[in-house]
N, C-alpha and C positions, 0 to 999 in steps of 0.2 A: 504494500500500500504506500502511496506517495502522500507526504504531508508537506505543505508549504509553510515556512516560518518567516515572518518579517524580521530582518536582522540588521544590525549596525555594521557588521563586517562580513567577510566572505568565507568564513569557516564555521565548523560545528561549535567551536569554543567562543565564537562571537556572541555578544549580548543580543537578546531579543529587542528589536526596535519597537517602542510602544505605539508607533504609528503604522497603520496598515497601508493605506493608499499612498502615503508619501514616505515610506520606509526607504532606507538606503539600498538594501538588497532583499531579494527573495532567495531563500535556500530551500530547495525541494529535496526532501530526504526520503529515501526508500526505507521504510521501517523494518523490512526483512533483513537488509544487508547493512544498513546505515551508510550506504553510498549516497552521494548527494550531487546536485547540480546547483550552481550559483548564477543568479541573473541580476544584473544591474536593474534598478527600478527606473525605467524610462519615464514613469509618470510622476516622479518626484517634484518636478517644477511646473506641472500643469496648473493653470489658473482655476480649473474646475473639472469635476468628473474623474479625479484621480482614483477615488475608491472604486468606481464602476470599472474603469479601465484595468486596475490592478486585479480586481476580482475575475474579470474575463481572462486576464493573462494567466493567473495561477491555474484556473480551470483548464485552459488550453494546454498546460503542461502536465495534465493528468492528475493533479492534486485532488485528493478526495477529502482533505481536511485542511484547514488553515489555523495556525496558532499565532496569536499576536497579542499586543497589549490593548489596543483600542480600535474599534471599528464603527464607522458611522452607518446611518440607516440605508444610504444608497448602496454601499458595498454589501451590507447584510442581505438586502433584497436580491442583489445580483448573484451572490454566492448561493443563496437558497434556491434561486431559479436554476442554477447549474448543478444542484445536488451536492454542493460542497459543504461539509460540516464546519462549523465555526467555533473556535475556542478563544475567548478573550481574557484579559486580566492577567496575562502571563509576563514574567520577567526572569532574569537569569540567563544562562547560556542556551543556545539552540540545542545542543546535545542533551541538556538536562530536561528541557520541556518535551523533547521527542521521547526520551526515555520514560518520562511521566505519562505521556500519551499512550505509549505501548503498554504500560503497567495499568492502564485504566484509571489513572488518578485525576484526569482532567475531564471537566464537564462541559459539554457543548451548549450553545445558546442560539436562539433565533432572534435575539433582541440586540439593538445597537447599545453601546455604552458611552458614546460621545455624540455630539451634534454633528451636522453636516460641516464640511470644510475643516474638520479637526486637523491640526498640525500644519495648516497652510501658512507659509511665510513668504512666498514669492521668490522666484529666481533660484540660483544655486546656493544662496546663503541662508536666507531665512528659513526656519523650520528644520534645519539640519544639524542642530547642536549635538544631538545624541550620537550621530554617526561619527563625531570627532573623536570618540574614544579610540577608534582604530588608528587614528592619525597621531596619537600621543599628545594631543593638546595643541596642534598647530593651528587649527581653524576655529576653535570654539569661541574665543573671547569676543570677536567682533560681530557675531551673528545676530544678536537680538535686535539691535538697532533702535529699540524703544526705551532703553534705559531702565527696563523693569526687572531684569533678572540680576544674577550675581556673576561677577567675573573673578575667577581665581587664577593665580599664576600657574601655568603649566598643566592645568587639569583638562582643558578643552571643554569645560562645561558650558562656558559662554553664558549669554543671556537668552537661553533658549525659550523662555516663557513668551517671548515676543512672537513665537510661532502661533500662538492662540489668538483668536479674535477677542477683542475686548468684551468684558461682560456688558450686558445691556444697561443703558442709562435708566435710572429710576424714573426720570422725567418721561421716557418713552412709554413705559408701563404697558407693553403689549401683553396679551394673554399668554401665560406660561413663561414670562420673562424670568421670573425668579427660579423656576425649575431649570431653565436653560443656563442661568448663571451658576447654579449649584453644580450642574453637570460639567460645565467648563472648569470650575474650580477643582472638582474631583479629578478631571482629566489632567490638570496641571500637577496635582499632587502625585498622580500615578506616574507621570513622566519624570518628575523630580526624583521619586523613589527609585525608578529604574536607573537614572543617572548616578545616584548615590551608590547603588549596588554595583554598577559597572566600575566606578572609581575604587570602591573597596576591593573588588576582585582584582583590579590592576595593581593595587597597592600590595595585596597579598602575594602577587606573582613576582614582585620585585625583590 
């Protein structure tokens, strides 16, 4: 069985990228042999529709399940239509989540856990702070552009929070705006936790 994992790097020991549609790489793993193929995500910089295109891409590669951190409603619908199982809320290495999947420890879902356009930052810079783990910190610092995140020397963590759309203004008061704001904040927390885990893993390996 083939499983597609959103990844920050191009190997089984790379961290899971919390973004699905705009992840750095897709690693398609054969669960029987643990052999794998790596694909650059050509949809990383799309202005819209990245989730749909990414879902169609992994389905075309024969993946029967997707493991990722966060997935929006458009991608969820596309994966469901293609008969691809979806597992969200995952972090750690690609190898670990695939092993957990093989052991039956992961639970699939049919619901999105972030809003549309999650992880959208524009161009090759915004929204890519997580993938800087593999580069040893060369790219992370200047990516946020909005001055909202944290910049630390040599970590590559950058100000990645700028990849998220700003929470809705209270003045706008659209229906469900508070729920959307909470969902976005939870997504930010999830990505920061993934970044911290990646840094801790790198520190342990030094």
